[in-house]
C-alpha positions in Angstrom: -11.3 -12.0 -15.6 -9.8 -10.9 -12.2 -10.5 -8.4 -10.6 -7.8 -6.0 -9.0 -7.8 -4.1 -6.2 -4.8 -1.6 -5.9 -4.1 0.2 -3.1 -1.9 3.1 -2.5 0.2 4.1 0.2 0.6 7.2 2.8 0.1 10.9 0.9 -1.3 9.0 -2.0 -3.8 8.7 -4.3 -6.1 6.2 -6.7 -4.8 8.0 -9.7 -0.9 6.5 -8.8 -1.8 3.5 -10.3 -3.1 5.6 -14.0 0.2 3.4 -15.8 -0.4 0.5 -14.4 -4.4 -0.1 -14.7 -4.8 0.1 -18.3 -1.8 -2.3 -19.1 -4.4 -4.4 -17.0 -7.5 -3.6 -18.2 -5.5 -4.1 -21.2 -5.0 -8.2 -20.4 -8.6 -8.2 -19.8 -9.3 -7.8 -16.2 -10.9 -6.0 -13.4 -8.9 -2.9 -11.7 -10.1 -1.1 -8.6 -8.1 1.8 -8.1 -9.7 3.5 -4.8 -8.7 6.3 -2.4 -8.6 5.7 1.4 -10.4 8.6 3.8 -7.9 11.4 4.0 -6.2 11.7 1.3 -6.2 13.4 -2.5 -9.3 13.8 -3.8 -10.8 12.5 -0.3 -8.5 14.9 0.9 -11.7 16.5 2.1 -12.8 13.7 4.6 -9.5 14.4 6.7 -10.0 13.7 10.4 -8.0 13.2 13.4 -9.5 9.6 13.7 -9.3 8.9 10.2 -7.3 5.2 11.6 -6.2 2.1 10.1 -9.6 0.8 11.1 -11.0 3.9 8.4 -9.2 2.9 5.8 -10.2 -1.6 5.8 -13.1 -0.4 5.9 -13.1 1.8 2.7 -11.9 -1.6 0.8 -14.0 -4.0 2.4 -16.7 -1.7 1.8 -15.8 -1.6 -2.2 -15.7 -5.5 -2.2 -18.8 -6.0 -0.9 -20.5 -3.3 -3.3 -19.2 -4.7 -6.2 -19.9 -8.3 -4.9 -16.2 -9.2 -6.0 -14.5 -12.6 -5.1 -11.5 -14.1 -6.1 -9.7 -10.4 -5.9 -6.6 -10.1 -6.2 -5.6 -7.4 -3.6 -2.1 -5.0 -3.7 -0.6 -3.0 -0.9 2.1 -0.6 -1.9 4.1 0.5 0.7 1.5 1.2 3.8 -1.1 0.1 2.6 0.4 -3.8 2.8 -1.5 -2.9 6.5 -4.4 -2.3 5.1 -4.7 -5.7 2.8 -4.0 -7.7 6.0 -6.6 -6.4 7.6 -8.6 -6.6 4.8 -8.0 -10.6 3.8 -8.6 -11.3 7.6 -12.1 -9.8 7.2 -13.2 -11.3 3.8 -11.0 -14.1 3.3 -13.5 -15.7 1.3 -13.5 -12.8 -1.8 -9.7 -12.6 -1.6 -7.6 -14.8 -4.0 -4.3 -13.5 -2.9 -2.8 -10.5 -1.4 0.1 -8.9 -3.4 2.2 -6.5 -0.6 4.7 -4.1 -2.8 7.4 -3.0 -0.7 4.9 -3.0 1.6 4.3 -4.2 5.2 3.9 -7.3 7.1 2.2 -6.5 10.2 0.6 -9.3 12.6 -1.7 -8.9 14.9 -0.8 -6.1 17.2 1.9 -4.9 15.5 1.0 -1.4 14.1 3.3 0.2 11.0 5.5 2.7 12.7 6.7 -0.2 15.2 7.5 -1.7 12.1 9.6 1.2 10.9 13.5 1.3 11.0 14.1 3.2 13.9 15.6 6.1 12.3 12.6 6.5 10.0 10.4 6.0 13.0 12.1 8.6 14.3 12.3 11.0 12.0 7.8 11.0 11.7 7.3 11.0 15.0 9.3 14.7 14.8 7.2 15.5 12.0 4.2 14.7 13.0 4.8 16.2 16.1 6.1 19.4 14.0 4.3 20.6 11.1 1.9 18.3 11.2 0.6 19.3 13.9 0.7 16.2 16.7 -2.0 14.3 13.7 -0.5 14.0 10.3 2.4 12.7 8.4 3.8 15.6 6.5 4.5 14.6 2.9 7.9 12.5 2.9 11.0 14.0 0.1 10.0 11.7 -3.5 14.3 11.7 -3.9 14.7 9.7 -0.3 11.9 7.6 -1.9 14.0 6.6 -4.9 11.9 8.7 -7.4 14.5 10.7 -9.9 13.3 11.5 -12.5 11.9 15.1 -12.5 9.5 14.2 -15.1 8.0 11.8 -12.0 8.4 14.3 -9.2 6.6 16.8 -11.0 4.1 14.6 -11.9 3.4 13.5 -8.2 4.4 16.7 -5.6 1.3 18.1 -7.3 -0.6 15.6 -6.2 0.2 13.9 -2.5 -0.9 15.8 0.2 -0.8 15.4 4.1 -1.1 11.5 6.0 -3.1 10.9 8.9 -0.7 10.1 11.7 -3.5 7.3 13.6 -3.4 5.3 10.6 0.5 4.4 11.7 -0.5 4.0 15.3 -3.3 1.8 15.3 -2.7 -1.7 15.7 -3.6 -4.3 13.2 -6.8 -6.5 15.6 -6.6 -10.1 13.7 -8.5 -13.1 14.0 -6.5 -15.4 12.1 -8.4 -16.1 8.8 -5.8 -13.7 6.2 -3.9 -16.7 7.0 -5.9 -18.7 4.7 -5.3 -16.3 2.0 -1.9 -17.3 -0.3 0.5 -13.8 -0.1 3.0 -13.1 -2.3 5.5 -9.6 -1.9 7.5 -7.3 -4.8 10.5 -5.8 -3.2 11.5 -2.4 -5.1 15.4 -2.8 -4.4 16.4 0.3 -6.2 16.6 2.7 -3.3 17.2 3.0 0.2 14.8 -0.4 1.1 13.5 0.4 3.9 11.5 -2.9 3.5 13.7 -5.3 3.0 12.7 -6.7 6.6 9.5 -7.2 5.5 10.9 -8.7 2.0 12.6 -10.9 5.0 9.4 -11.8 7.3 7.6 -12.5 4.0 10.1 -15.2 2.6 10.0 -16.8 6.6 6.8 -17.2 5.7 7.5 -19.4 2.0 5.4 -16.9 0.0 7.0 -16.0 -3.1 9.3 -13.0 -3.4 10.3 -11.0 -6.5 12.1 -7.9 -6.9 12.2 -5.1 -9.6 15.3 -3.2 -9.7 13.3 0.2 -9.0 12.9 2.7 -6.4 9.6 2.8 -3.8 7.4 3.9 -6.7 7.4 1.4 -9.0 3.5 2.0 -10.1 5.7 5.3 -11.8 8.8 4.7 -12.2 8.6 1.2 -14.1 4.8 0.1 -14.4 5.4 -2.1 -17.7 8.0 -4.0 -16.0 4.8 -3.4 -12.6 1.9 -4.6 -14.5 3.7 -8.1 -16.1 4.6 -9.1 -12.7 1.3 -7.8 -10.7 0.0 -10.7 -13.9 1.9 -13.3 -13.4 1.9 -13.2 -9.5 -1.7 -13.0 -9.8 -2.1 -16.5 -12.2 
């Protein structure tokens, strides 16, 4: 039995894995889908000081509280930063880190600086305006490649603003993360914001896989994603 810890991206919560987690459990694995501080069902914990370090502590705390070992740590989108930070903190507990259409950051790099320039500009404008200077308003799901109206409706009812500091706070790494094997999964049927991160992963000789779906693969292609996670984890 392998413990999977599945980390959601910006604006989401642990609920976004509802279509994937049962498939991993049916294959005999333990699955945790935490909601990070300040998001979704934990929106009551939101405040301007919630940053990347907060989310890293969330996950380190979970792994240590369950005394989990040989963890497969999966991060979607923004949560690639969290995966890297957690694996650097507790490398001996992590079996593999998997970046699902996610940031592959290095020491000193902040998520906002890992975005394409145009998209980073849109984020900064929205934070300065409707985000009151400290929140990232929810992005259009259509931009993220979600096309089925039932999926749009399901997601839209649950998404919440994301704390801006998580995008401006840089990773601080000791280098221990390099002891943990990594793999990358790119979602290819959308504007491919994370293509450069797939290239960064390939340049580091990580296995790179693709899924022909939009950015929200756990919603739009859950069976294909679950099967791929099982393969990559093995």
